[in-house]
Kinemage of the C-alpha trace (Angstrom):
@kinemage 1
@onewidth
@group {chain A} dominant
@subgroup {mainchain}
@vectorlist {calphas} color= white
{ca met a 1} P 0.000 0.000 0.000
{ca val a 2} L 1.441 3.358 -1.069
{ca leu a 3} L 1.647 5.968 1.669
{ca pro a 4} L -0.210 9.214 0.983
{ca asn a 5} L 1.963 12.286 0.444
{ca gly a 6} L -0.799 14.863 0.875
{ca pro a 7} L -4.184 15.379 2.506
{ca asn a 8} L -7.349 13.834 1.075
{ca gln a 9} L -5.473 11.114 -0.815
{ca arg a 10} L -6.416 8.166 1.396
{ca trp a 11} L -9.042 7.825 4.094
{ca ser a 12} L -9.253 4.934 6.548
{ca leu a 13} L -12.486 3.580 8.016
{ca asp a 14} L -12.640 1.670 11.267
{ca phe a 15} L -15.202 0.633 13.847
{ca val a 16} L -14.786 0.619 17.610
{ca ser a 17} L -17.319 -1.100 19.836
{ca asp a 18} L -18.119 -1.064 23.524
{ca ala a 19} L -21.023 -1.590 25.889
{ca leu a 20} L -23.023 0.704 28.111
{ca thr a 21} L -23.379 -0.063 31.824
{ca asp a 22} L -26.745 -1.722 31.125
{ca gly a 23} L -25.066 -4.137 28.688
{ca arg a 24} L -26.284 -2.592 25.428
{ca arg a 25} L -23.603 -2.625 22.755
{ca phe a 26} L -22.757 0.338 20.551
{ca arg a 27} L -20.333 1.012 17.720
{ca ile a 28} L -18.404 4.062 16.608
{ca leu a 29} L -17.486 4.651 12.973
{ca ala a 30} L -14.220 6.556 12.599
{ca val a 31} L -13.001 8.018 9.294
{ca val a 32} L -9.459 9.428 9.290
{ca asp a 33} L -7.354 11.191 6.661
{ca asp a 34} L -4.208 9.045 6.644
{ca phe a 35} L -1.828 11.876 5.750
{ca ser a 36} L -2.953 14.590 8.156
{ca arg a 37} L -4.304 12.131 10.772
{ca lys a 38} L -7.336 14.395 10.993
{ca asn a 39} L -10.481 12.739 12.260
{ca leu a 40} L -13.089 13.384 9.561
{ca val a 41} L -16.070 11.880 11.385
{ca leu a 42} L -17.030 9.913 14.475
{ca val a 43} L -20.516 8.415 14.460
{ca ala a 44} L -21.807 6.471 17.455
{ca asn a 45} L -24.933 4.315 17.381
{ca thr a 46} L -26.239 0.939 18.461
{ca ser a 47} L -26.549 0.023 14.779
{ca leu a 48} L -24.401 1.308 11.916
{ca ser a 49} L -25.507 -0.094 8.571
{ca gly a 50} L -23.662 0.089 5.279
{ca his a 51} L -26.264 2.635 4.178
{ca arg a 52} L -25.425 4.862 7.148
{ca val a 53} L -21.705 4.608 6.366
{ca ile a 54} L -22.428 5.722 2.791
{ca gln a 55} L -24.430 8.696 4.084
{ca glu a 56} L -21.525 9.764 6.266
{ca leu a 57} L -19.021 9.370 3.419
{ca asp a 58} L -21.276 11.459 1.167
{ca cys a 59} L -21.290 14.254 3.764
{ca ile a 60} L -17.495 14.225 4.076
{ca ile a 61} L -17.066 14.208 0.280
{ca ala a 62} L -19.452 17.158 -0.064
{ca glu a 63} L -17.260 19.099 2.368
{ca arg a 64} L -13.729 17.949 1.436
{ca gly a 65} L -13.944 16.447 -2.033
{ca met a 66} L -13.262 12.886 -3.144
{ca pro a 67} L -10.256 10.965 -1.788
{ca met a 68} L -8.119 8.900 -4.123
{ca ser a 69} L -8.773 5.791 -2.013
{ca ile a 70} L -10.698 4.552 0.988
{ca val a 71} L -9.294 1.660 2.978
{ca arg a 72} L -10.544 -0.223 5.981
{ca lys a 73} L -8.301 -0.834 8.944
{ca arg a 74} L -9.462 -4.359 9.762
{ca pro a 75} L -10.082 -7.335 7.499
{ca thr a 76} L -13.587 -7.907 8.848
{ca trp a 77} L -16.243 -5.712 10.375
{ca gly a 78} L -18.583 -8.464 11.483
{ca pro a 79} L -21.697 -10.001 10.014
{ca gly a 80} L -23.842 -6.864 10.204
{ca phe a 81} L -21.811 -4.782 7.785
{ca arg a 82} L -22.414 -5.065 4.072
{ca met a 83} L -19.226 -4.465 2.115
{ca lys a 84} L -21.289 -4.555 -1.099
{ca arg a 85} L -22.700 -1.128 -0.252
{ca ile a 86} L -19.230 0.381 0.005
{ca thr a 87} L -18.136 -1.330 -3.214
{ca ser a 88} L -21.167 0.005 -5.080
{ca phe a 89} L -20.476 3.419 -3.542
{ca asn a 90} L -16.990 3.300 -5.030
{ca leu a 91} L -18.326 2.324 -8.435
{ca ser a 92} L -20.985 5.022 -8.394
{ca val a 93} L -18.534 7.857 -7.719
{ca arg a 94} L -16.330 6.763 -10.646
{ca thr a 95} L -13.008 7.590 -9.101
{ca arg a 96} L -9.783 5.759 -8.343
{ca gln a 97} L -10.928 4.263 -5.088
{ca glu a 98} L -10.039 0.986 -3.508
{ca ile a 99} L -11.269 -0.864 -0.480
{ca lys a 100} L -8.857 -3.440 0.876
């Protein structure tokens, strides 16, 4: 993987999960610009669907423009996440994006 040499070239997506004191689980979506290390978005919810991830990416793109690539930090995000939505998102924006 080539390291970015400027901002907005590569974004990373990752999920963090935890539980509230009553046992309910929640997840946090984090999107980071890999060059500047700037946190672009943190979204916390008990359910984060692929559709919701796409909505958040659309908002960031509207503000910052399209990155050259989007990568995920972990090989799997669990059974609830639909990678197809992200792949179709990449195809629909018609840019040089990759999800690894």
